[in-house]
ZADO-1210 file (C-alpha; in nm, 4 decimals, padded with zeros to 6 digits):
<atoms>
<atom x="00.0000" y="00.0000" z="00.0000" code="MET" pos="1"/>
<atom x="00.1374" y="00.3436" z="-00.0923" code="ALA" pos="2"/>
<atom x="00.1978" y="00.5888" z="00.1897" code="GLU" pos="3"/>
<atom x="00.0092" y="00.9171" z="00.1658" code="VAL" pos="4"/>
<atom x="00.2480" y="01.2117" z="00.1746" code="VAL" pos="5"/>
<atom x="00.1037" y="01.5129" z="00.3532" code="LEU" pos="6"/>
<atom x="00.2198" y="01.8680" z="00.3107" code="GLU" pos="7"/>
<atom x="00.3950" y="02.0245" z="00.6067" code="THR" pos="8"/>
<atom x="00.1663" y="02.1407" z="00.8856" code="PRO" pos="9"/>
<atom x="00.2422" y="02.5053" z="00.7998" code="LEU" pos="10"/>
<atom x="00.1409" y="02.4501" z="00.4361" code="GLN" pos="11"/>
<atom x="-00.1747" y="02.2717" z="00.5478" code="GLU" pos="12"/>
<atom x="-00.2597" y="02.5575" z="00.7861" code="ILE" pos="13"/>
<atom x="-00.2407" y="02.7956" z="00.4904" code="GLY" pos="14"/>
<atom x="-00.4524" y="02.5659" z="00.2757" code="ARG" pos="15"/>
<atom x="-00.7159" y="02.5231" z="00.5495" code="ALA" pos="16"/>
<atom x="-00.7253" y="02.8983" z="00.6144" code="ALA" pos="17"/>
<atom x="-00.7772" y="02.9682" z="00.2446" code="GLU" pos="18"/>
<atom x="-01.0636" y="02.7190" z="00.2292" code="GLN" pos="19"/>
<atom x="-01.2341" y="02.8557" z="00.5401" code="VAL" pos="20"/>
<atom x="-01.1784" y="03.2226" z="00.4604" code="LEU" pos="21"/>
<atom x="-01.2462" y="03.1896" z="00.0884" code="GLY" pos="22"/>
<atom x="-00.9470" y="03.4025" z="-00.0068" code="ARG" pos="23"/>
<atom x="-00.5744" y="03.3577" z="-00.0631" code="PRO" pos="24"/>
<atom x="-00.3575" y="03.3907" z="00.2469" code="VAL" pos="25"/>
<atom x="00.0138" y="03.3912" z="00.3142" code="THR" pos="26"/>
<atom x="00.1156" y="03.1982" z="00.6224" code="VAL" pos="27"/>
<atom x="00.4561" y="03.1905" z="00.7902" code="SER" pos="28"/>
<atom x="00.5655" y="03.0700" z="01.1314" code="THR" pos="29"/>
<atom x="00.5230" y="03.4253" z="01.2640" code="ASP" pos="30"/>
<atom x="00.1716" y="03.4778" z="01.1241" code="THR" pos="31"/>
<atom x="-00.0624" y="03.5667" z="01.4084" code="GLU" pos="32"/>
<atom x="-00.3760" y="03.3749" z="01.3264" code="ILE" pos="33"/>
<atom x="-00.6361" y="03.6121" z="01.4696" code="ALA" pos="34"/>
<atom x="-00.4695" y="03.9414" z="01.3784" code="ARG" pos="35"/>
<atom x="-00.2863" y="03.8711" z="01.0519" code="ASP" pos="36"/>
<atom x="-00.5497" y="03.6435" z="00.8995" code="LEU" pos="37"/>
<atom x="-00.8493" y="03.8246" z="01.0523" code="SER" pos="38"/>
<atom x="-00.9887" y="03.4962" z="01.1802" code="VAL" pos="39"/>
<atom x="-01.2651" y="03.4986" z="01.4406" code="ASP" pos="40"/>
<atom x="-01.3241" y="03.2139" z="01.6852" code="SER" pos="41"/>
<atom x="-01.5667" y="03.0333" z="01.4543" code="ILE" pos="42"/>
<atom x="-01.3263" y="03.0604" z="01.1624" code="GLY" pos="43"/>
<atom x="-01.0447" y="02.9299" z="01.3797" code="LEU" pos="44"/>
<atom x="-01.2516" y="02.6312" z="01.4868" code="MET" pos="45"/>
<atom x="-01.3310" y="02.5546" z="01.1225" code="ASN" pos="46"/>
<atom x="-00.9596" y="02.5708" z="01.0387" code="ILE" pos="47"/>
<atom x="-00.8785" y="02.3448" z="01.3341" code="VAL" pos="48"/>
<atom x="-01.1443" y="02.0922" z="01.2290" code="MET" pos="49"/>
<atom x="-01.0036" y="02.0848" z="00.8754" code="ALA" pos="50"/>
<atom x="-00.6540" y="02.0262" z="01.0155" code="LEU" pos="51"/>
<atom x="-00.7787" y="01.7524" z="01.2478" code="GLU" pos="52"/>
<atom x="-00.9367" y="01.5773" z="00.9495" code="ASP" pos="53"/>
<atom x="-00.6286" y="01.6248" z="00.7323" code="ARG" pos="54"/>
<atom x="-00.3828" y="01.4919" z="00.9908" code="PHE" pos="55"/>
<atom x="-00.6237" y="01.2477" z="01.1627" code="ASP" pos="56"/>
<atom x="-00.5602" y="01.3994" z="01.5057" code="ILE" pos="57"/>
<atom x="-00.7632" y="01.5670" z="01.7775" code="SER" pos="58"/>
<atom x="-00.6409" y="01.9070" z="01.8941" code="ILE" pos="59"/>
<atom x="-00.7470" y="01.9693" z="02.2560" code="PRO" pos="60"/>
<atom x="-00.9214" y="02.3027" z="02.3114" code="LEU" pos="61"/>
<atom x="-00.7060" y="02.3824" z="02.6138" code="ASP" pos="62"/>
<atom x="-00.3959" y="02.3493" z="02.3945" code="ARG" pos="63"/>
<atom x="-00.5501" y="02.5768" z="02.1298" code="MET" pos="64"/>
<atom x="-00.5913" y="02.8486" z="02.3933" code="ALA" pos="65"/>
<atom x="-00.2105" y="02.8729" z="02.4022" code="GLU" pos="66"/>
<atom x="-00.1747" y="02.9079" z="02.0236" code="VAL" pos="67"/>
<atom x="-00.1332" y="03.2539" z="01.8728" code="GLU" pos="68"/>
<atom x="00.0814" y="03.1976" z="01.5631" code="THR" pos="69"/>
<atom x="00.0722" y="02.9589" z="01.2716" code="ALA" pos="70"/>
<atom x="00.4147" y="02.8336" z="01.3817" code="GLY" pos="71"/>
<atom x="00.2812" y="02.7431" z="01.7247" code="GLN" pos="72"/>
<atom x="-00.0115" y="02.5621" z="01.5635" code="LEU" pos="73"/>
<atom x="00.2245" y="02.3755" z="01.3283" code="ALA" pos="74"/>
<atom x="00.4405" y="02.2723" z="01.6260" code="ASP" pos="75"/>
<atom x="00.1321" y="02.1498" z="01.8121" code="LEU" pos="76"/>
<atom x="00.0222" y="01.9451" z="01.5105" code="ILE" pos="77"/>
<atom x="00.3699" y="01.7893" z="01.4840" code="GLU" pos="78"/>
<atom x="00.3691" y="01.7090" z="01.8561" code="GLU" pos="79"/>
<atom x="00.0312" y="01.5390" z="01.8311" code="LEU" pos="80"/>
<atom x="00.1305" y="01.3497" z="01.5156" code="ARG" pos="81"/>
<atom x="00.4422" y="01.2138" z="01.6883" code="VAL" pos="82"/>
<atom x="00.2537" y="01.1302" z="02.0062" code="ARG" pos="83"/>
<atom x="-00.0078" y="00.9333" z="01.8137" code="PHE" pos="84"/>
<atom x="00.2349" y="00.8167" z="01.5406" code="LYS" pos="85"/>
<atom x="00.0293" y="00.9471" z="01.2506" code="VAL" pos="86"/>
</atoms>
């Protein structure tokens, strides 16, 4: 069976944000999700759900409260992927 190759978490964050927001976005590790992307709490939850589906993980809400930048979110995704060996 062929292994599915996923984009990096940062690339997937950008892709999910574009889908949810319906416009092109540029995402770097320093991108502040709420301020730079103009994402409200509902938009953020939609992005998180898309990322959970894409990476087959569950991102705890208490951990999301600590996330401000796309880089922090990418690090959290990587941590969860390693922990659950996805």
